[in-house]
C-alpha positions as CSV (number, residue, x, y, z in Angstrom):
1,M,0.0,0.0,0.0
2,N,1.7,3.2,-1.2
3,F,1.6,6.6,0.5
4,R,-1.0,8.0,-1.9
5,T,-3.4,5.2,-1.2
6,K,-2.9,5.5,2.6
7,Q,-3.7,9.2,2.4
8,Y,-6.9,8.6,0.4
9,L,-8.1,5.9,2.8
10,R,-7.2,8.0,5.9
11,K,-9.1,11.0,4.4
12,R,-12.2,9.0,3.7
13,F,-12.1,7.2,7.0
14,G,-11.7,10.6,8.6
15,D,-14.8,11.9,6.8
16,Y,-16.8,8.9,8.1
17,Y,-15.8,9.6,11.7
18,Q,-16.5,13.4,11.3
19,N,-20.1,12.6,10.3
20,T,-20.7,9.6,12.6
21,K,-21.0,9.3,16.4
22,P,-19.7,5.8,17.2
23,V,-21.5,3.6,19.6
24,M,-19.5,3.2,22.8
25,P,-19.6,-0.2,24.6
26,P,-21.0,-0.3,28.2
27,D,-18.5,0.9,30.9
28,F,-16.1,2.1,28.2
29,T,-14.1,4.1,30.7
30,R,-13.1,0.9,32.4
31,R,-11.9,-0.7,29.2
32,E,-8.5,-0.7,27.5
33,W,-8.4,0.6,23.9
34,G,-6.0,-0.3,21.1
35,F,-5.5,1.1,17.5
36,I,-3.7,0.2,14.3
37,F,-2.8,3.2,12.1
38,F,-2.6,3.6,8.3
39,D,1.0,5.0,8.4
40,E,2.4,1.7,9.7
41,L,0.5,-0.6,7.3
42,P,1.1,-3.2,6.0
43,E,2.9,-3.8,9.3
44,V,0.4,-4.6,12.1
45,V,1.5,-2.5,15.0
46,M,-1.1,-2.4,17.8
47,R,-1.0,0.8,19.9
48,R,-2.7,-0.2,23.1
49,H,-3.0,0.7,26.8
50,K,-5.2,3.7,25.9
51,A,-8.1,4.8,28.1
52,F,-10.9,7.4,27.7
53,S,-12.7,9.2,30.4
54,S,-15.6,10.5,28.3
55,E,-17.4,9.9,24.9
56,G,-16.1,13.3,23.8
57,E,-12.5,12.3,24.4
58,A,-12.9,9.1,22.5
59,L,-14.6,10.8,19.6
60,D,-11.9,13.5,19.4
61,Y,-9.3,10.8,19.3
62,L,-11.0,8.9,16.5
63,R,-11.5,12.1,14.5
64,G,-7.9,13.3,15.1
65,M,-6.0,10.1,14.7
66,V,-8.2,8.3,12.2
67,P,-7.2,4.7,12.9
68,A,-7.4,1.9,10.3
69,H,-8.6,-0.4,13.0
70,A,-10.1,0.4,16.5
71,Y,-10.4,-2.1,19.4
72,H,-11.5,-2.2,23.0
73,S,-11.0,-4.8,25.6
74,A,-13.6,-7.4,26.6
75,A,-12.2,-6.9,30.1
76,Y,-13.0,-4.2,32.7
77,Y,-10.0,-2.7,34.6
78,R,-9.6,-0.4,37.6
79,F,-6.8,1.4,35.7
80,P,-7.3,0.6,32.0
81,G,-4.6,3.0,30.8
82,A,-1.8,1.5,32.9
83,G,1.2,0.2,30.9
84,T,1.2,-3.4,32.2
85,M,-1.6,-5.9,32.6
86,K,-0.8,-6.3,36.3
87,E,-1.1,-2.6,36.9
88,K,-4.5,-2.4,35.2
89,Q,-6.1,-4.6,37.9
90,W,-8.5,-6.9,36.1
91,E,-12.1,-6.6,37.4
92,G,-14.0,-8.9,35.0
93,A,-14.7,-9.5,31.3
94,D,-17.5,-10.0,28.8
95,L,-17.8,-13.4,27.3
96,I,-16.7,-13.0,23.7
97,F,-17.1,-15.3,20.6
98,D,-15.3,-14.5,17.3
99,L,-16.8,-16.4,14.4
100,D,-14.5,-16.1,11.4
101,A,-15.4,-17.4,7.9
102,D,-11.8,-18.4,7.3
103,H,-12.2,-21.1,10.0
104,L,-15.2,-22.8,8.4
105,P,-14.6,-26.2,7.0
106,Q,-16.8,-25.7,3.9
107,K,-15.0,-23.9,1.0
108,A,-16.9,-20.9,-0.2
109,R,-16.8,-19.9,-3.9
110,S,-17.1,-16.2,-3.2
111,Y,-16.9,-13.6,-0.4
112,K,-20.7,-13.4,-0.3
113,E,-21.0,-17.1,0.1
114,M,-18.4,-17.1,2.8
115,L,-20.4,-14.5,4.7
116,D,-23.6,-16.4,4.3
117,N,-21.9,-19.5,5.7
118,V,-20.6,-17.7,8.8
119,K,-24.0,-16.1,9.4
120,T,-25.6,-19.5,9.6
121,E,-22.9,-20.7,12.0
122,T,-23.4,-17.5,14.2
123,G,-27.2,-18.3,14.3
124,K,-26.3,-21.8,15.6
125,L,-24.1,-20.4,18.3
126,L,-26.8,-17.9,19.4
127,D,-29.2,-20.8,19.8
128,F,-26.8,-22.5,22.2
129,L,-26.4,-19.3,24.2
130,L,-30.1,-18.6,24.4
131,E,-31.5,-22.2,24.8
132,D,-28.8,-24.2,26.5
133,F,-27.2,-21.5,28.7
134,G,-30.4,-19.4,29.2
135,F,-28.8,-16.0,28.6
136,S,-31.3,-13.2,28.1
137,E,-31.5,-11.5,24.7
138,N,-30.9,-8.3,26.6
139,N,-27.4,-9.5,27.7
140,I,-26.3,-10.6,24.2
141,S,-25.2,-8.4,21.3
142,V,-24.1,-9.4,17.9
143,V,-21.6,-7.4,15.9
144,F,-20.7,-7.8,12.2
145,S,-16.9,-7.6,12.3
146,G,-16.6,-5.6,9.1
147,G,-14.5,-8.4,7.6
148,R,-15.1,-12.1,7.6
149,G,-17.6,-12.8,10.4
150,Y,-19.4,-11.8,13.6
151,H,-18.6,-11.2,17.2
152,I,-21.0,-12.1,20.0
153,H,-20.7,-10.2,23.3
154,V,-22.4,-11.8,26.3
155,R,-22.6,-9.3,29.2
156,D,-24.6,-11.3,31.7
157,P,-23.3,-10.5,35.2
158,K,-22.8,-14.2,35.9
159,V,-20.0,-14.5,33.3
160,L,-18.0,-11.4,34.2
161,A,-15.8,-13.1,36.8
162,L,-15.2,-16.3,34.9
163,G,-11.6,-17.2,34.3
164,S,-10.0,-18.7,31.2
165,A,-10.6,-22.3,32.3
166,E,-14.3,-21.7,32.9
167,R,-14.7,-19.9,29.6
168,R,-12.9,-22.8,27.8
169,E,-15.5,-25.2,29.3
170,I,-18.2,-23.1,27.6
171,V,-16.1,-23.5,24.4
172,D,-15.9,-27.3,24.9
173,Y,-19.7,-27.5,25.4
174,V,-20.7,-25.6,22.3
175,S,-18.1,-27.4,20.2
176,G,-19.1,-30.8,21.5
177,T,-15.5,-31.5,22.6
178,G,-15.2,-34.9,24.1
179,L,-18.9,-35.6,23.5
180,M,-19.4,-39.2,22.7
181,V,-22.4,-41.3,21.7
182,D,-21.8,-43.6,24.7
183,Y,-22.0,-40.5,27.0
184,L,-25.2,-39.2,25.5
185,I,-27.1,-42.5,25.4
186,K,-28.0,-44.7,28.4
187,S,-27.9,-48.4,27.7
188,E,-30.8,-50.7,28.3
189,K,-30.9,-52.3,31.7
190,Y,-32.2,-55.7,32.5
191,I,-33.1,-57.6,35.6
192,V,-32.5,-61.4,35.8
193,Y,-34.6,-63.4,38.3
194,D,-35.3,-67.1,39.0
195,A,-38.5,-68.4,37.2
196,G,-38.7,-72.0,38.4
197,R,-36.0,-74.1,36.7
198,F,-34.9,-71.2,34.5
199,K,-33.6,-67.7,34.9
200,K,-35.8,-65.0,33.3
201,K,-34.4,-61.8,31.8
202,E,-36.7,-58.8,31.8
203,L,-36.2,-55.2,30.5
204,Q,-35.9,-52.9,33.5
205,S,-35.2,-49.6,31.6
206,P,-35.0,-48.9,27.9
207,R,-32.2,-47.4,25.9
208,K,-32.6,-43.6,26.1
209,I,-31.0,-40.2,25.7
210,S,-29.3,-39.4,29.0
211,S,-30.7,-35.9,29.6
212,F,-34.3,-37.2,29.6
213,E,-35.0,-37.9,33.2
214,N,-38.3,-39.1,34.7
215,E,-39.8,-39.1,31.2
216,N,-39.6,-35.3,31.0
217,E,-38.5,-33.4,27.9
218,G,-34.7,-33.5,27.6
219,F,-32.4,-30.5,27.8
220,G,-29.1,-29.4,26.4
221,W,-27.3,-31.7,23.9
222,G,-29.8,-34.5,24.7
223,N,-32.7,-32.3,23.5
224,R,-30.8,-31.3,20.4
225,V,-30.0,-35.0,19.6
226,G,-33.6,-36.0,20.1
227,K,-34.9,-33.3,17.7
228,Y,-32.2,-34.2,15.2
229,I,-33.2,-37.9,15.2
230,I,-36.8,-37.0,14.4
231,H,-35.7,-34.5,11.7
232,F,-33.4,-37.1,10.1
233,M,-36.0,-39.8,10.0
234,T,-38.6,-37.4,8.6
235,Q,-36.5,-36.0,5.9
236,I,-34.9,-39.3,4.8
237,S,-38.4,-40.8,4.5
238,T,-39.4,-38.2,1.9
239,K,-36.6,-39.1,-0.4
240,S,-36.5,-41.7,-3.2
241,D,-35.3,-45.1,-2.2
242,D,-32.0,-44.7,-4.1
243,D,-31.3,-41.3,-2.6
244,A,-32.2,-42.4,0.9
245,L,-30.2,-45.6,0.6
246,N,-27.1,-43.6,-0.6
247,E,-27.5,-41.2,2.4
248,L,-27.7,-44.1,4.8
249,I,-24.7,-45.8,3.3
250,N,-22.6,-42.6,3.7
251,L,-23.9,-42.2,7.2
252,I,-22.9,-45.7,8.2
253,K,-19.5,-45.4,6.4
254,N,-18.6,-42.1,8.2
255,Y,-19.7,-43.4,11.6
256,N,-17.5,-46.5,11.2
257,L,-14.6,-44.4,10.0
258,K,-14.8,-42.4,13.2
259,K,-14.7,-45.6,15.3
260,V,-11.6,-47.0,13.6
261,H,-8.6,-47.0,15.9
262,S,-5.3,-45.8,14.7
263,E,-3.4,-48.8,16.0
264,K,-0.5,-49.5,13.6
265,I,-0.8,-52.7,11.5
266,P,2.2,-53.7,9.4
267,E,1.9,-52.5,5.9
268,E,2.4,-56.0,4.4
269,I,-0.5,-57.3,6.4
270,V,-2.7,-54.4,5.3
271,N,-1.8,-54.9,1.7
272,L,-2.6,-58.7,2.0
273,I,-6.0,-58.0,3.5
274,I,-6.8,-55.5,0.7
275,Q,-5.7,-58.0,-1.9
276,M,-7.8,-60.9,-0.5
277,K,-10.9,-58.6,-0.3
278,N,-10.4,-57.4,-3.9
279,E,-10.0,-61.0,-5.1
280,N,-13.1,-62.2,-3.2
281,P,-15.5,-59.4,-2.2
282,K,-17.6,-62.0,-0.2
283,I,-14.8,-63.3,1.8
284,R,-15.5,-63.4,5.6
285,Y,-13.5,-61.6,8.3
286,K,-12.7,-64.9,10.0
287,K,-11.1,-66.4,6.9
288,I,-8.9,-63.3,6.4
289,A,-8.0,-63.1,10.1
290,N,-6.9,-66.8,10.1
291,E,-4.8,-66.2,7.0
292,V,-3.0,-63.0,8.2
293,G,-2.8,-63.7,11.9
294,I,-4.7,-60.8,13.4
295,S,-8.2,-60.4,15.0
296,E,-11.4,-60.2,13.0
297,K,-12.0,-56.7,14.6
298,K,-8.7,-55.5,13.2
299,V,-9.4,-57.0,9.8
300,R,-12.8,-55.1,9.7
301,E,-11.1,-51.8,10.7
302,V,-8.6,-52.2,7.8
303,L,-11.4,-52.8,5.4
304,I,-13.4,-49.8,6.7
305,A,-10.3,-47.5,6.6
306,H,-9.7,-48.4,2.9
307,D,-13.4,-48.1,1.9
308,L,-13.7,-51.8,1.2
309,E,-16.8,-52.5,3.2
310,N,-20.1,-52.9,1.4
311,Y,-22.9,-51.3,3.5
312,A,-25.7,-51.6,1.0
313,L,-27.5,-54.6,2.4
314,E,-27.2,-53.3,6.0
315,A,-28.4,-49.8,4.9
316,R,-31.4,-51.3,3.1
317,S,-32.5,-53.1,6.2
318,K,-32.1,-50.0,8.4
319,L,-34.0,-47.8,5.9
320,K,-37.1,-50.0,6.2
321,K,-37.0,-49.6,10.0
322,I,-36.5,-45.8,9.9
323,K,-39.3,-45.3,7.4
324,K,-41.6,-47.4,9.7
325,K,-40.7,-45.3,12.7
326,A,-41.0,-42.0,10.9
327,T,-44.7,-42.7,10.2
328,S,-45.4,-43.9,13.7
329,S,-46.7,-41.2,16.1
330,E,-46.0,-43.5,19.0
331,A,-42.3,-43.9,18.0
332,I,-41.9,-40.2,17.4
333,D,-43.5,-39.4,20.8
334,M,-41.1,-41.9,22.5
335,I,-38.1,-40.1,21.1
336,E,-39.4,-36.5,21.4
337,N,-40.9,-36.7,24.9
338,K,-39.2,-39.6,26.6
339,G,-35.8,-39.8,24.8
340,I,-36.3,-43.5,24.2
341,I,-34.5,-44.9,21.2
342,D,-33.6,-48.4,20.1
343,D,-31.5,-50.1,17.4
344,P,-28.1,-49.1,18.8
345,Y,-26.3,-49.3,15.6
346,I,-28.2,-47.1,13.2
347,F,-29.3,-44.6,15.9
348,D,-25.8,-44.3,17.2
349,A,-24.7,-43.2,13.7
350,I,-27.5,-40.7,13.6
351,V,-26.5,-39.4,17.1
352,Q,-22.9,-38.9,15.9
353,K,-24.2,-37.0,12.9
354,A,-26.3,-34.8,15.2
355,I,-23.1,-34.0,17.2
356,D,-21.2,-33.2,14.0
357,E,-23.8,-31.0,12.5
358,N,-24.8,-29.1,15.7
359,S,-21.3,-28.5,17.1
360,I,-19.6,-25.1,16.8
361,N,-15.9,-26.1,16.5
362,L,-14.1,-23.4,18.3
363,G,-10.4,-22.9,17.5
364,G,-9.3,-24.8,14.4
365,G,-12.9,-25.1,13.2
366,H,-15.7,-22.5,13.2
367,T,-14.7,-20.0,15.7
368,D,-11.5,-18.7,17.3
369,E,-11.1,-20.2,20.7
370,P,-8.4,-17.9,22.0
371,V,-10.9,-15.0,21.8
372,T,-13.4,-16.7,24.1
373,A,-10.8,-18.0,26.6
374,D,-8.6,-14.9,26.6
375,I,-9.9,-12.7,29.4
376,R,-7.7,-9.7,28.3
377,R,-8.5,-9.8,24.6
378,L,-9.2,-6.7,22.5
379,I,-12.2,-6.9,20.2
380,R,-13.3,-4.6,17.3
381,M,-15.1,-1.4,18.3
382,P,-18.7,-1.5,17.1
383,S,-19.5,1.2,14.5
384,S,-15.8,1.7,13.7
385,L,-14.5,1.0,10.2
386,H,-12.5,-2.2,9.3
387,G,-9.2,-1.2,7.7
388,G,-9.1,-4.5,5.9
389,S,-12.3,-4.0,4.0
390,G,-13.5,-0.4,4.3
391,M,-16.8,-1.7,5.8
392,K,-18.5,-0.8,9.0
393,V,-18.3,-2.9,12.1
394,V,-22.1,-3.0,12.6
395,P,-23.7,-3.6,16.1
396,L,-26.9,-5.6,15.7
397,T,-29.9,-6.6,17.9
398,L,-30.8,-10.3,17.7
399,S,-33.9,-9.5,15.5
400,G,-31.7,-7.2,13.4
401,F,-29.2,-10.0,12.9
402,E,-31.8,-12.1,11.0
403,K,-32.4,-9.4,8.4
404,F,-28.9,-8.1,8.2
405,K,-27.1,-8.2,4.8
406,P,-23.5,-7.3,5.3
407,L,-22.7,-6.5,1.7
408,D,-25.5,-4.0,1.7
409,D,-25.9,-2.8,5.3
410,A,-22.2,-2.5,6.2
411,V,-21.2,-0.5,3.1
412,V,-20.8,3.2,4.0
413,F,-18.9,4.8,1.1
414,S,-20.3,6.4,-2.0
415,E,-21.4,5.3,-5.5
416,K,-19.0,7.9,-7.0
417,E,-16.7,6.3,-9.6
418,I,-13.0,6.4,-8.9
419,Q,-10.0,4.9,-10.6
420,I,-7.8,2.3,-8.9
421,E,-4.8,0.2,-10.2
422,V,-5.2,-3.5,-9.4
423,I,-1.8,-4.8,-8.4
424,P,-0.4,-8.1,-9.9
425,P,-0.6,-10.9,-9.2
426,L,-4.4,-10.6,-8.8
427,K,-5.7,-13.3,-6.4
428,P,-8.9,-15.1,-7.5
429,Q,-10.7,-14.0,-4.4
430,N,-10.1,-10.4,-5.2
431,S,-11.1,-10.5,-8.9
432,L,-14.8,-10.3,-8.1
433,V,-16.4,-7.7,-5.8
434,E,-20.1,-8.2,-4.9
435,M,-21.6,-5.3,-3.0
436,K,-24.9,-3.5,-2.8
437,G,-26.5,-6.1,-5.1
438,K,-23.9,-5.5,-7.9
439,S,-21.0,-7.5,-9.1
440,F,-17.7,-6.0,-10.4
441,R,-15.1,-8.1,-12.2
442,V,-11.7,-6.5,-12.1
443,Q,-8.4,-7.1,-14.0
444,E,-4.8,-6.2,-13.3
445,G,-4.2,-2.5,-14.2
446,I,-6.5,0.5,-14.2
447,N,-10.2,-0.1,-13.3
448,S,-13.0,2.3,-12.6
449,L,-15.3,1.3,-9.8
450,P,-17.8,2.8,-7.4
451,E,-15.9,4.2,-4.4
452,Y,-17.2,1.5,-2.0
453,A,-15.9,-1.3,-4.2
454,A,-12.6,0.5,-4.8
455,M,-12.2,1.1,-1.1
456,Y,-12.7,-2.6,-0.4
457,L,-9.9,-3.6,-2.9
458,M,-7.5,-0.9,-1.6
459,C,-8.1,-1.9,2.0
460,R,-7.5,-5.5,1.0
461,G,-4.1,-4.5,-0.4
462,A,-5.2,-5.6,-3.9
463,A,-5.2,-2.2,-5.5
464,E,-3.7,1.3,-5.2
465,Y,-5.4,4.7,-5.6
466,A,-4.8,5.7,-9.3
């Protein structure tokens, strides 16, 4: 980013701050502030340990210094402007979640699709916070980050004093970390008693979802799993037999892959097992096990790991049972209101799928774990501008979040055409700009674009002001 581009961006950011009164976070005088300035870009140098005693002071600073990025702490301090964390004297912190589209497992074909995906994920996390943790809507705020995702701020008094370890437990819960099918499901229990010359086995309690107690509606993950089982049975029953069968085959295959242990088996034995299966697809585990000298269980795991198991017959049998249950009001009631499920094999696979699809994988997955666990983290200031996109960091109510369209509602700059020079090499993700319902395809060299689209590319470092 050259000097001329920096000057243009700083001028236009300054115009925004001159004509806007930013929204200050609650108790802003007890928060630490940090800023990154245009002059030092592309180096990221955070100027922090700043504190403000009034809204006027904060506004004067923004208008005078015109940062590229503005942040405030999630934490509250007695002396927020002190030069060391110890001297600040920590007094609590909001619970913060940072959902970043870059961390999502699904690959998006465009910036718009990326933002759509992360909005869906944010909605899932909000459901956890409202339903499972019982936080009030009044204590939750959502903020579009101005870049690739959303921040969720929880300001319930109950969370303020939580340390990093407790916050990480919340992360583990919403991410389903360590959540196993065996933990969620209580096995059947039987009682055996004498009946004359024989012993008689009688069912004492059925197999059920563990959070359903005393036949009351379940809660937490158990409730989510129960709802998902019903949803899965209903939707698969509406599909054609071929589509339903393929879905079940993939379900069983993926479930089995998750259960395969990583125990090392000599490569020559693995190759021999594969060869024997390819030569005779109907060969039994026992015959292979006797031939290669390992257990039948290990033989099966090798075949599963190398996608040599045929699940079609098994899936066809399970499909008939699922369709029958999906049309039975009694079976649906048993799952929905009592948490009672049977057929361990197929239902365990559905439960695992429920965990996979409902979890919010914080850290390397869908959200950034350090933000949640870090009790001294800085987070973007709502209503500031994002120096990496030129868009507004938009504070939202929960109802406003549903209707929010970031590529329309976070765009603040004008329609006026300006010229920019797109810098080689042009990355594919920067070649198409979709904003305000319009699409702009750019090429290396001089391009004329509406200012808001040009600002986006300049902030991204993909273009210079021409």
